[in-house]
N, C-alpha and C positions, 0 to 999 in steps of 0.2 A: 092660234096654235103652236106655234114654234117658243111661245113664252111659258106655256101649259108642258110642253115637253121639256124644257130646263127645270121647271118647279119639281119635276117626277124625276129629272135626274139628280137633281140636288140634295133631294130628300133619300134616295136612294144610297147616292155614297154617303151621306152622312151616317147612315145607318150602318152600311158595310165597315166605315172606319172605325166606329162604336163596337161592333162583334170582332173585326179583329185585335182591338185595345182589349177586351174581355180575355180573347183567349191569350196574347202575350202575358197578361197578367196573372191568368192560370199557371201558364208554364215557369214562370220567375219565382212561384211561391216555394217556400223550403219544404223539402220531405221530412216529416217525423221520422226520426232514428227508431227501429221496432225494436219493441220489448225485448231486453236479455232476458235469455234465461240460463244462466250461466249457474253453476252451484253457488258463487258466492252471492249473486243478488238473490237466488230462492232463499239463501240463510237470511241475509237480511229482511225480506220480505216477512218469513215466519216470526225474526225477531220483534219485528215491529207488530206483528199479531198477538205474540204470545206478553210481550210487555205490557199489557191492559192489566189496570190493578182488578183483582177479584177482591169481593167482601167475603172475610170469614165469616162465619157463625158467630155468633155470642153461646156461651156457654155459663151454665150458673154453677159455679164450686160449690156453692152453699145448699144443692139440691137435695142432698141424702146418698148422691153416687159415692163410690170408693169408701163407704163405711162412716161416711159423717152424718150426723144427724141434726137436721134443721131445727134450729130451735126459735119458740116466739120473736125473740129478742133480734134473730138473723146473725147472730155471732157463730151458729156452725156446732156450737157445744152445749151441751146437755146442760141444764143448771145442776150444782151440787144439791142434793136433796139429803138435807139432815133427818134423822133418827128425832120424831116428836118423842116427847116425855122424858123423864132420867132415865139412866140407866137403870136396868131390871135383870133378874137371874137368868142366866143363859143368855145373855148378848154377846159375853163372852168367853172362849172357851181354851183352857191348856191343851195343846196338840202335839208338842214336842219339848222332851226334858232331856238334858247331858245331863245324867246324874254323877258320871266321875270321868273326866276328860282325862285323869292320870291316876296311878295305882298311889294308894297310901294317903296321907295326911298332907295339908298346905294346897289343896286343888283351888286355884283361883278359876279354872275355865270353866264351870260351871254355866248352865244356864237354861232358861224355858223360853217357851215361846206361845205368845196368847194369840189368839185369832177371833174375828168380829162373825159373828153368825148372822149377821144382818145385813139386809141389800139396801142400804142406806146409810149416811155418813154416822158415825158415834163420837159426841165430844167424850174423850176419856181423858181428859186432864182432871189428875187428882185421884185417880185411881190407884190402888195400892196392890201391891202383888208382894206376898210376903210368905216365909216360912217358918215355923213357929218351932224355939227351939226350947222345949219342955213347957216348963208352965212358968219360966222366970221371964222371958226373953222373945224377942221376935226379930226375924232382920226382914225388913222391907224398905222395897223400893217405890218410889212414888214417881207416876208418869206425869210431864210438865205440864202445867195448866197451858191452856190452849188448845192440845194435842189433839188433832181429828185424826180419826181410824174410817179408810174408806171402806165400801163393802167387799165383805170376805179379807180385809187388808189383815197385818199381823204387825206385831212388835215385838221385840224379843227383851228379857230380864234377864242379867248376867252378873258375876261376882264383882266383874271390873269393866270399866270402857276401855282400860288399856288395851289396845290390840295385839301386843306382845303377848297378854296375860289372857284374853279371851281366844286369841286364836284367829283374828282377823274377823269377828262376825260381822257380815253385812247386813246393810240395811238400818232401820231404825232401833236403837239398843239403850236401855236404862239401865240402873246398877244399884246392886245390893252394897254396892262396897265392902265387900267381905270376902272371905275364903271360907273352904268347906261348909257353903251354905247348905247343899242339898247331901242328906245322911246318906250313905250307902245299903243302909240296913234298912231302910224306909223312912219315909218322911212324909207330909202334906204340903200341899200348896194352894194356896187359897188369893182369891182375887176378888176384893171390895170397893164399892165405892161409898164412903161413909159407914154406916151400918150394914148397908146393903150387900149379901154375899151372891157375889154374881157366878161364881164357877170355884169349886174345891176337886180337886186328885188328892187320893193318897194312894203310894206305891209301895209294894210291899218290899222285902229285901229279898233281891234279885241275884244272879248270876250274872254279875256285869262286864261288859268288855270295856276295858280304859279306852277313851277316847272315842265310842261310838253312843250317838243318842240313840233315844227310845222315840218311835212316833204314832200317831194315832191314824191307821188309814180312814181315809175321809167316808168310804162307803160301808164303814164299820158300825155304824150305829151310836149304841152310848159310851162316849170316850172316858166315860167313868168304871167302868170294867176294864180293869189292868190285863185282864188275859187277852185283848185284843190287840194291845201295844205289841209294836214288832221293832226289832232291832234296825237301826237303817243303813245304809250300805253307799249312799251317795257321798260324794268328799267337798267338804266346803273350804276346806284349809290342809295342804299336803296331806296328812294321817288321819285326820280329824274328820269323821262320818259324821253328817248330817243335812239337813235344810233347811238351816234357820233364815227365816222370813221368806219362805219360800214353800211352794205346793208340796205335800206330801206324797210324792208320787214315785217315790222308791221303795215303797212298801204297800203290802196287798192285807188285805184281812185275812187272818187265819182261818183255817177252816176246823 
C-alpha cells in the first residue's frame, strides 16, 4: 500500500513540475510590438502597394487611327497610284496667269500655274508649256524628265528661275528663260505632250493691274471661258498678288 501511494505522489509531482515549467515558458516569451499606425508607416504601406508594376495596354499605331490609313504592306502609308496610259487632253489645266508683273516692257516676272485634274499621280516629264510669238517663233518651257505631279497638284512656269526676277515664286517652278513672254494685249498658252494638246487657254486684251495675277475659281466650270477669270487678292511676295502653287481660294466665280 505504502509503495502504491508513493508511486501516485511521484506521478503527481512530476506532472505538477511539467505544468509549472510550461507556465514559466509562456510568461518569458517576448511580446510582439503592436503594428504602428503612424502617418509615416501608412505611407510606407501605401508606397509598397502602389509600386507593383501594371501592364500597359498595347496599341497599334498603324490601325488607321489619327488619320492614318493602313496598307497591305503594313507601312501605314497608302501606295502611290500612278495614272494609267499616256497624258491626254484635259489631264492638265492652266488655272492662274501673271500677265503683267510691272508696267511697260522688260517684264521678267510673268508666270502661269498648271494644275492636274486627275486623282492619281501624273508623269509629266517632257510636257511643254508654250506661248507662240506670231508665226515664226515660240517661247517654250519643258518640264524636267522624271517629274511626277500629285493628284490635284500644281507647278508654275515663269520667265525666270531667279527669285529676284520672279518675285520669290514658291513651289516647283520651270522656266521659259525669257522676258515679256505673255503679251499684254492678248495671248495663247498651250500645254502639250508631244503632239497631244493637253490644254489651251486664250486671253483677250484686258485692263490689267500690274503685279496682280488672274485666277480661275475652281467652282466656275469651263476654265477656257475667260469671262470667268478673276483678279487675285492674296499676296505671295510684298506687293505681288496671286496664289502660285496654292489653291485659288481668294477668288469666287463671278455671277
